[in-house]
N, C-alpha and C positions, 0 to 999 in steps of 0.2 A: 695777754692775747696779742696786743700790739706793742712792739718794742722798738724804740729808737736808740741807736748806738752811734754817738758822735756824728749826728746828721747835720749837714750844712748846705746852704744854698745862697749863692750870690748872683744877682741878675746883671745883665750886661750894662745896663744904664747906671749902675751904682757901684761904688768902690767898697761900701760897707756891706757885709753879709746880711741878707734878710733873715737868715737863720744861722746861728753860729754854734756848731758842735753841741747839739742838743742830745742828751741821753735821758730817757724816761721810759716807764712801763705803764701801759693802760690795762687794768685788770678786766677780765671778762665780767659783763653784767653791770659795770660801773658807768657813771656819768663823769667823764673827765672834762673839766672846763678850763679852756685856755683864756686867760684874762690879762689885759694890759692895754696901754694906749695905742692909738692908731700908728701903724708902721712898725709894731714890735715883732711881727712875724707870725701872728696867730693864724691868719688865713693861709699863708704859705705852708705852714706845718700841716694844716688840714688837707690842702690840695696835693701835698706830697703823698699822703696815705693812699689816695686813689689814682695816683700818677697823672694828675692834671698838671703837676709840676714835677720835674725830675730832680732829685737831689744831686748836688755836686760831689758830696762825699758822705761817708758813713752808710749805715744800712737801716732799713725799716723792714721788720718781719711781722707777719701775721701768723699766729700759731706756729712759730718757728721757721716759716718759709719766707724767703726774701720776696718782696713785691716785685723786684726787678726780674724775677724768674716767671712772673705771671703775665699772661696776655692782658694788656690794659683794658680792652672792652669787656672781657670776661671778668676781670677783677671788679670793674665798676658795677657790673650787674649784681654782684654779691654785696655791695655796699650802698646803703641808702644815703642820699645827699639832699640836704635842704638848705636853701640859701635865702637871704633877706628879700630878694626880689621875687621869690617863689618860683618863677621860671615855668609856669604852666603854659602849655601850648595854646595860643588863643583860638586856633581853628578847630580844636577838639573839645568835646564836652567834658564835664568833670569826670564822668564815668570813664570816658575814653582816655583821659589824662592818667587816671589811677591805673588803668589797665596796660599802660605803655610797656613796662618792664616784663610783666607776665606774657604779653604778646611776643616780645623779643625772645623770650625763653621758650616760646611755642607751647605754652600751657593749653590744655583743652579749653574750648570756649566756656563750657559750663563751670569749670573750676575757676576760670578768670572772673566770670560774672558773679559767682558766689563770693569770691574774695573782695571784689569791688564793693558789693553791698555790705559785707561785713565791716570793711574799713570805714565806709561813710558813716555807718551807725556808731562805730567805735569812736569816731571824732565828734560825736554828739550832734550829727546832722541827719536830716531826713532824706533818704535816697530818692523818694518820690518827688521831693521839692528841688533838690540840687543836682541830681544825677544827670539830668538832661540839659542843664544850664551850661553856659560858657563862662570862662574865667572873668570877663568884664562885668558879668552880672552878679558877682559875689562881693561881699564886704571884705575889707582887709583881713579881719579875723577869720572869716570863712575860708579865704584863699590860703592862708597859712595852714589851716587845718588840712586842707586838701593837699598841700605840699608835703606835709608829714605823712598823710595817707599814701601818697604816691611813693614816697621813700620806703614805706613799710610793705608795699604791695607784694613783693616776692619773698617776704619774710627774711630779710638779710640779717646776718648776725651782728653787723656793724652799721652804725649810722653816723654820718658827719653832718653837723648842723652849724652853719655860719651865720651868726646874728639873725636867727630865724624870726625873732619877734620884734626886732628893732624898728620896723616900719609902721607898726600899729600904735594907736594911742595908748597912754599909760594904763587905763582901766582894762582895756582889752588885753594888753600885754600881761597884766597880772593874772587875768583869767586863763590865758593860754599857758602860762607857766604852771598854774595849778592843774590844768588838764594834762599837761605834759608829764608832770610827776605822777598823776593818777594812772596815766597810760603806761608809764615805765614800770609801775608795780605789776602790771599785767604782762607786758611783752619782754621785760628784762633784757634789753639790748645792751651791747657795748657801745657807748655814745661818746664821741668827741665833739664838744660844744664850744663855739667861739663867741665871746662877748667882750665888750669894753666896759660893761656895767658890773661893778663889783657886787652890788646887791643881788643882781640876777645870778652871778657866779656862786655866791654864798648860798642862795636859796636852792639852786638846782644841783650843785656839784657834790658828788661823793668825794671828789679829789680835785684840787685846784693846781694849775700850773701858771705861775706868775711870770710874765715875760717883759723884758725891756730891751729895746734895740737889738732884737734877735737873740738875746741870751736869756737863759733860764735863771731867774732870780731866786725863786723859792717854790717848793712843792709841798703839798700836805693837805689834810682834810680842812674844811672850812674853820673848824674850831682851832686847829693847830695854827693856821695862818693868822687868825684873829688874836690869839693869845700869845703867839711867839713870832711877831713880824721880824723878818730877817734884817731889814735896814730901814732908813728913812723913806726910801722910795715906796716900799710896801706899806709903811705906816701912812703915808700920804694917800696912797691908793685906797686904803681902807676907810679913810675919812674921819671926821671928828666924832662921829656917832658910833665908834667901834664898840664902846661899852653896850650900847643898845643892841647892836648886831649880835654880840656875845649872848645877851639875854634871850635873843630869838632862837639860839641854838642850845640853851640850857633848860633842861626839864625842871618843872616845879619840884619834883621829888628829890632832885639833887640838893636843893638848899633848904628844904623843909625841916622842921623839928618833928621827928617821928613820934607817934603815939604808942609805940610798942611797950614802953615801960611806964606809961602814964597811969597814975592812980586817980580814981574819981571820975566824974562825968566829963565829957568833952563839951566845952562851951564854944558857941559859934555866933558870929554876928549875921549869919545867913548868907555870906558871900563865899563862893567856893569855885575851885578850878579842878580839873583832872590832873592826876600825877604826871601824865605825859605831856601836858600842855606846856608851851614855852613860858619861861618866867616873865617874858615881855607881856604876855596876856594877863598874868596875875598882877603885874605892876600897873598896867592900864586900868584894870578893875579897881585896884586900890585907889588910884587917883580919881576915878569916876565916883566911887562910893565914899571918898574921904575917910579911908581907914588905913591903918598901917599893918594889918594882918589879914590873912585869908586862909580859909580851910582848904586842905588838899585831900582829894578823894580818889579812890579807885572804884569806878562805877558809882555806887551809892554809899560805899563804905569809907568813912573818914580815916585817913592814915597819917595825917600830920598837919602842921600849921606852918605857913610861910609868912615871915615877918620882914618888914622893910629894912631893919638893920642888917639882916643876913644878905639881902640883895645888895645893899650899899657896900658891905665889906667885900663881897664876891667881885663886884665890878672894879672896885679900887685895887684889889689884890692882883687881878689878872690883866688889867689895862693900864695900871699906873696912873689912873685919873682920879679926879675928885668929884664925887657925886653928892 
């Protein structure tokens, strides 16, 4: 849906390109996360998509059409944009903030009001409680939800999100991430998401783009990046707990011993996880219950058993570590 072909950008105050010949493709309906340290070009890439920054070279296309052929204001009205500072207008109520783009598009009033109520509820907020309030009367988590609602107001096919959860405390941030993933299952937008937090990138991304000093270092799914880091830079970005992150993306059914060919009754110590649960959950339960094996079920039906040696072997094989 969004295609970058040899895209570059150098700002006047710098001799080094902020973005250096980036080529990549963002698939429709995916969350593509740009991750890397400060100054690696993440935000510049995002802002080139909606033409807040103009590329020096290369082309960016949306559905095969160059963004340089589109009127910038019209382009921006079709792309939701969420930033860390939220950017809500302080003199407008929450309902009025969310209604901003529909009003610019001259939607009928009843359609706009219906959409505003729908989005406030979708964000897990009560329209009667927050709709009439002003931004300064909201908590940080509430304000970020309203920022996402405003970006979704005109039902844009693309959303750009620049460190949207970075300004809230860690507990609220985790809650917002979970809500964001739940919301994406419903709305299925094409999302370009910027973060410097590798854990957030792994949790949210369908596809990761790792950047360093304006250059693309590695791309791939979270599990591909975790199991096949391109170089020492990516390895250091992933951190010392790479094995644990891998277990968070590996389903219990992947490492279990299946019961398909088992003879005799199935014995259990009473501890169980679902087949689709991350192995990390099973490992945490093993440690809490002081056991080295756990039953794996699909619903109420036992389908296999997961043992500690299988987890240990898996982590050592793909991460090269010692557990």
